[in-house]
PLY file of the C-alpha trace (Angstrom):
ply
format ascii 1.0
element vertex 253
property float x
property float y
property float z
element edge 252
property int vertex1
property int vertex2
end_header
-115.90 41.34 45.57
-113.27 43.00 43.26
-109.81 42.22 44.51
-108.46 45.54 43.48
-111.21 47.38 45.29
-110.44 45.66 48.61
-106.72 46.17 48.06
-107.15 49.83 47.38
-109.43 50.34 50.49
-106.97 48.43 52.74
-103.82 50.29 51.47
-105.60 53.62 51.68
-106.16 52.86 55.26
-102.46 52.29 55.60
-101.29 55.36 53.63
-104.02 57.86 54.00
-102.15 59.85 56.65
-98.68 61.10 55.99
-97.45 60.19 59.47
-98.37 56.56 59.02
-95.76 54.19 57.66
-96.75 52.32 54.54
-95.45 49.03 56.01
-97.18 49.28 59.49
-96.86 45.47 60.52
-100.39 44.90 61.76
-102.11 46.60 59.02
-99.90 45.07 56.32
-100.54 41.58 57.77
-104.19 42.06 57.69
-104.24 43.45 54.20
-102.04 40.59 52.93
-104.31 37.84 54.44
-107.58 39.45 53.15
-106.30 40.44 49.71
-104.60 37.00 49.27
-107.92 35.11 49.35
-109.49 37.47 46.89
-106.56 37.23 44.58
-106.29 33.42 44.70
-109.89 33.27 43.73
-109.42 35.83 40.93
-106.48 34.15 39.42
-108.14 30.68 39.39
-111.08 32.02 37.70
-109.76 34.14 34.82
-105.97 33.95 34.39
-105.53 36.48 31.66
-103.97 39.86 31.41
-105.34 40.73 27.92
-105.58 44.45 27.39
-103.17 45.18 30.30
-99.98 47.10 29.42
-96.97 46.65 31.80
-93.81 48.65 31.49
-90.46 47.15 32.55
-87.18 49.04 33.06
-84.13 46.88 33.57
-82.33 49.36 35.78
-79.02 50.92 34.78
-76.82 50.33 31.69
-73.32 49.36 30.84
-71.82 52.86 30.99
-72.69 55.38 33.55
-73.97 58.59 32.40
-72.99 61.38 34.82
-74.60 64.24 32.89
-77.20 65.77 35.07
-80.98 65.96 34.81
-83.64 67.45 37.00
-84.82 65.02 39.81
-88.40 66.03 39.18
-90.44 68.37 36.92
-89.50 72.08 37.80
-86.90 70.93 40.39
-83.49 72.72 40.55
-82.15 69.61 42.12
-80.28 67.26 39.79
-78.91 63.68 39.65
-76.94 61.55 37.17
-78.90 60.64 34.17
-78.12 56.99 34.82
-75.57 54.92 36.75
-74.24 51.53 36.09
-75.37 50.01 39.41
-73.76 47.62 41.93
-72.21 44.25 41.26
-72.02 40.78 42.75
-69.76 40.56 45.73
-68.58 36.94 44.73
-69.29 36.81 40.92
-68.53 40.33 40.01
-71.50 40.38 37.73
-72.83 43.82 37.18
-76.34 44.67 38.29
-77.37 45.92 34.91
-76.81 42.37 33.45
-78.84 40.65 36.22
-81.68 43.21 35.89
-81.96 42.50 32.22
-81.91 38.70 32.60
-84.77 38.82 35.17
-86.61 41.42 33.09
-86.63 39.06 30.04
-88.12 36.32 32.08
-90.80 38.59 33.58
-91.69 39.88 30.06
-92.17 36.39 28.80
-94.34 35.45 31.76
-96.50 38.56 31.33
-96.75 38.08 27.62
-97.78 34.41 28.03
-100.66 35.47 30.00
-101.78 38.10 27.44
-100.27 41.22 28.71
-98.51 43.83 26.35
-95.00 44.59 27.74
-92.99 47.65 26.93
-89.31 47.56 27.85
-86.81 50.47 28.12
-83.93 48.42 26.94
-83.07 44.99 25.59
-79.30 45.35 25.47
-76.67 46.81 27.74
-75.04 49.20 25.49
-77.60 51.99 25.61
-77.68 55.49 26.65
-81.13 56.23 28.15
-81.64 58.54 31.11
-84.00 57.89 33.88
-86.32 60.67 32.69
-86.26 59.24 29.12
-87.12 55.82 30.40
-90.00 57.15 32.36
-91.29 59.20 29.44
-91.52 56.02 27.28
-93.91 54.62 29.91
-95.88 57.85 30.32
-96.45 58.04 26.54
-97.60 54.45 26.41
-99.86 55.01 29.39
-98.94 51.68 30.92
-101.07 50.23 33.58
-98.04 49.68 35.88
-94.40 50.65 35.51
-91.85 48.26 37.09
-88.31 49.54 37.57
-86.23 46.42 38.23
-83.05 46.75 40.33
-80.84 44.90 42.71
-79.45 46.45 45.90
-75.98 47.12 47.19
-74.58 48.03 50.60
-71.23 48.36 52.44
-72.98 46.14 55.10
-72.68 42.61 53.69
-75.22 41.28 56.03
-78.20 43.35 54.59
-80.55 41.33 52.64
-84.05 41.31 51.43
-86.70 42.72 49.07
-87.86 46.43 49.17
-89.94 48.79 47.15
-89.56 52.55 46.55
-92.57 54.67 45.55
-93.02 58.35 45.29
-94.21 60.23 48.40
-96.01 63.04 46.67
-97.33 63.78 43.25
-99.07 61.84 40.51
-100.32 58.22 41.17
-98.75 58.16 44.63
-101.63 56.17 46.15
-101.81 53.58 43.20
-97.93 53.30 43.34
-98.05 52.56 47.11
-100.77 49.82 46.52
-98.64 48.27 43.79
-95.56 48.39 45.94
-97.25 46.64 48.79
-98.72 43.91 46.60
-95.27 43.39 44.96
-93.56 43.14 48.27
-96.12 40.81 49.71
-96.18 38.41 46.74
-92.41 38.39 46.02
-91.59 37.65 49.61
-94.30 35.04 49.66
-92.89 33.24 46.66
-89.22 33.57 47.51
-89.12 33.47 51.15
-86.92 36.48 51.20
-86.71 39.08 53.99
-89.60 41.38 53.47
-88.14 44.82 54.16
-90.56 47.58 53.44
-92.30 49.86 51.02
-90.35 53.19 51.12
-92.02 56.51 50.11
-89.44 59.05 48.97
-89.26 61.80 46.28
-85.58 61.10 45.71
-85.88 58.94 42.60
-85.97 60.62 39.29
-87.73 57.67 37.47
-90.52 57.69 39.92
-90.89 61.47 40.14
-91.36 62.01 36.37
-94.02 59.27 36.15
-97.71 59.96 35.37
-98.50 56.25 35.67
-98.33 53.93 38.67
-94.63 53.30 39.24
-92.54 51.09 41.59
-88.71 50.81 41.93
-88.43 47.11 42.75
-85.15 46.19 44.70
-85.00 42.45 44.32
-82.21 41.73 46.70
-78.72 42.51 47.77
-75.96 41.49 45.30
-73.48 42.55 48.17
-74.74 39.78 50.30
-73.05 36.56 49.33
-75.96 34.25 50.13
-78.50 36.43 48.52
-76.32 37.06 45.49
-76.16 33.23 44.95
-79.97 33.07 44.96
-80.37 36.11 42.66
-78.20 34.36 40.11
-80.03 31.05 40.32
-82.54 30.42 37.62
-85.14 28.82 39.95
-84.96 31.83 42.28
-85.35 34.31 39.40
-88.52 32.45 38.44
-89.82 32.77 41.95
-89.20 36.51 41.80
-91.00 36.87 38.59
-93.92 34.72 39.77
-94.34 36.98 42.62
-94.28 40.00 40.32
-96.75 38.32 38.05
-99.23 37.61 40.78
-98.89 41.25 42.11
-99.71 42.56 38.65
-102.82 40.36 38.64
-103.88 41.71 41.97
-103.15 45.26 41.02
-105.28 45.24 37.87
-108.04 43.32 39.59
-107.81 40.31 37.36
0 1
1 2
2 3
3 4
4 5
5 6
6 7
7 8
8 9
9 10
10 11
11 12
12 13
13 14
14 15
15 16
16 17
17 18
18 19
19 20
20 21
21 22
22 23
23 24
24 25
25 26
26 27
27 28
28 29
29 30
30 31
31 32
32 33
33 34
34 35
35 36
36 37
37 38
38 39
39 40
40 41
41 42
42 43
43 44
44 45
45 46
46 47
47 48
48 49
49 50
50 51
51 52
52 53
53 54
54 55
55 56
56 57
57 58
58 59
59 60
60 61
61 62
62 63
63 64
64 65
65 66
66 67
67 68
68 69
69 70
70 71
71 72
72 73
73 74
74 75
75 76
76 77
77 78
78 79
79 80
80 81
81 82
82 83
83 84
84 85
85 86
86 87
87 88
88 89
89 90
90 91
91 92
92 93
93 94
94 95
95 96
96 97
97 98
98 99
99 100
100 101
101 102
102 103
103 104
104 105
105 106
106 107
107 108
108 109
109 110
110 111
111 112
112 113
113 114
114 115
115 116
116 117
117 118
118 119
119 120
120 121
121 122
122 123
123 124
124 125
125 126
126 127
127 128
128 129
129 130
130 131
131 132
132 133
133 134
134 135
135 136
136 137
137 138
138 139
139 140
140 141
141 142
142 143
143 144
144 145
145 146
146 147
147 148
148 149
149 150
150 151
151 152
152 153
153 154
154 155
155 156
156 157
157 158
158 159
159 160
160 161
161 162
162 163
163 164
164 165
165 166
166 167
167 168
168 169
169 170
170 171
171 172
172 173
173 174
174 175
175 176
176 177
177 178
178 179
179 180
180 181
181 182
182 183
183 184
184 185
185 186
186 187
187 188
188 189
189 190
190 191
191 192
192 193
193 194
194 195
195 196
196 197
197 198
198 199
199 200
200 201
201 202
202 203
203 204
204 205
205 206
206 207
207 208
208 209
209 210
210 211
211 212
212 213
213 214
214 215
215 216
216 217
217 218
218 219
219 220
220 221
221 222
222 223
223 224
224 225
225 226
226 227
227 228
228 229
229 230
230 231
231 232
232 233
233 234
234 235
235 236
236 237
237 238
238 239
239 240
240 241
241 242
242 243
243 244
244 245
245 246
246 247
247 248
248 249
249 250
250 251
251 252
């Protein structure tokens, strides 16, 4: 049976009602177990992403852009066009640098398996707003748009991986499905704390999307232990491997 069909059905059961949390523990555990068997079979049989287009946005940029843009089409609410993100609590490395480092590895892994990859930036010194980044992906009609970020908090104990998807609007179900698959596979590969898939209409890059879109929070740079992992090449490979497997699952390959 097609892995994507099973995944869609299971996640629909989890997200079909607004009052039900996406990350309901029992439902997610069941979905993860059933889908994993199908995905392992699919990957072992045909490991190719030929014909699939994946968009990657390495979040943020070197210089924050505090000019305002609408948070969603037709909205009067605005947010900064782009911020510079958080930074490592020990290393001082800015988030935008780490995001791009991991994005390059993910790009290479996806392309090695036949996918076409579109990136919003390949350098730090750019001025591209969140709307502009998303429009690039909309125009390319990507199969999945991944917005790579690292988290930050005043609570230095916070750690783990989380996903953010839109609550309403275009491709919300597909985005929630992708978010659940990403969270499951990334946590499985890394052993990181699996936080949750958050549904919110507070993210400009998600709200303007007409393609399945997930904001991926890969871990906390403000947690010293997790920062050390995020900066380690082997851990970055585990993160990317989890994302690669989630892409396979999402497109049903």
